[in-house]
N, C-alpha and C positions, 0 to 999 in steps of 0.2 A: 396507348398513352401511359406514361409512368407518373404516378402520384408522388410528389415530394413532401417530406415532412418539414414543418417549420422547426426552428431551432429548439423551441420548448418541447415539442413532441419528441424530437430526437434525444434530448437530454433525459426526459422521462423514460423513454425506451431504453436508453443506455443503463440507467440506474436499475430498472426492473430486470434487465438481462444480467447485470452484474450480481444482483441479489439472488437470482435463480441459479447462477453458476456457483455462488457461495453455498447455497442450500444443497445443490447436487454434490459438491465436494464434501460437505459435512456428512451427507448420507453415505457416500462411498467409503469414507474413512471408517464410519461405524460398521458398515457391512463387511469390509475387508478385515477389520480388527487385527491389523498387524501390530505386534508388540513394539512399543516405543514410537509408533506413528501417531502423529497429531496433526490437526488442522489449525493449529494456533501459531501466531507469531512467537518468536523467541522473546523472552523477557530480558531486557538489558540488565536490570539489577540482579537477577538470578545468576546470569553468566559472569557479571562483574565480580560478584561475591565468590563464585566458584574459582575464578582465575586470580583472585586477589589483586584485581586491577583497580587501583585507587587514584592513580595520577592521570592528569589530563594534559593534552598539548594541542594547541590550535594548529591545524594543518593547512589552513587557507582554503580558498575557493578552488574547486576542481570538478571534473566531470566524472560521475560514478555510474557504473553499469547497474541498471535497475534490478536485475536478477540477484545482485549481491546484497541488496537490502533485505534483511531476513527477520528483523525484529523491531520492537518499539520500546520507547521510554514512556511508560505510563498509559498507553492507549491500546494495548494488545487485544482487548476484548471487542473493540469496535470493528476490527478487520480480521479476516481469516489468514491462514498461512500464505496465501497468494495475494494478500492485500485487497481482497474483494470485501465489500461492505457486509459485515456480519449482523449489523443492527439497522433497523429502519430509521433510528434517530440521527444517523449521519446523512440522511437524504438531502437536506437543504444545502449544506456545505458542499457535498459531493457534486450535486447538480450545478452549483455555482462554478466550481472548478471545471467541470465537464463543459459547461457553456463557454467559459474562457478558452478552453482547449480548442473547441470547434471554431471559435472566432479567430484563433491564431494569436491570441494575446500572450504577451510575455508574462510569465509568472515568476515570483521571487524564488531564489534557490531554496531547496530544502535544507534543513539543519540535521546533520547526522553525527553519530558517534561511530568511530571505527574501532573495532575490536579485533586484534590480530591482523592478519593480512587480507582476509576476505569477508569479514562480517561487518555490516553496517546496520545501525539501529536509528530509527527516525525519532528525533526529538521534536522537530516542528516540520510539518508538511505531509502528514499521514494521508490526507485527501489527495494531495498532488501526486504522491506515489501511487495511490490506488487508481486514480484516473489514468496515469501514465501506463501502469501495468495493464489495465483493462484495454487500452488502445494499442498495446504492443510497442510502446516507446522503449528504445533500447538503453538510452542514457539520460541522466538528469544532471543539472547543475546543482552542486551542493557546496 
């Protein structure tokens, strides 16, 4: 006989597993000590200043590959470089999004800034990106 988890148990398990993965990644980065390697998301404001990119243009709604989302606008300490939850304080919202994912609910598009040809930074939707990455979703509506 196979025991099935109810949805709340599954969501709790997903978050605990995501936190363990984030911890393991943090430990591996410290052990490997590669110069220039980091386990943090890129900071939009730092890159914007370095590239002197001050103008904005609305590009409309589109589908974006999740792996091209590399940074954050203002919340980079809440998630690691793979968008795994780096802090326990994100648990409630992360689990709510994960629960919606398991139910197959439609979630609103994430809001991103595009920098150059391949860099996307999350302005709104950090938890949606995190849950999507955790579950191996390849694209998101943005």
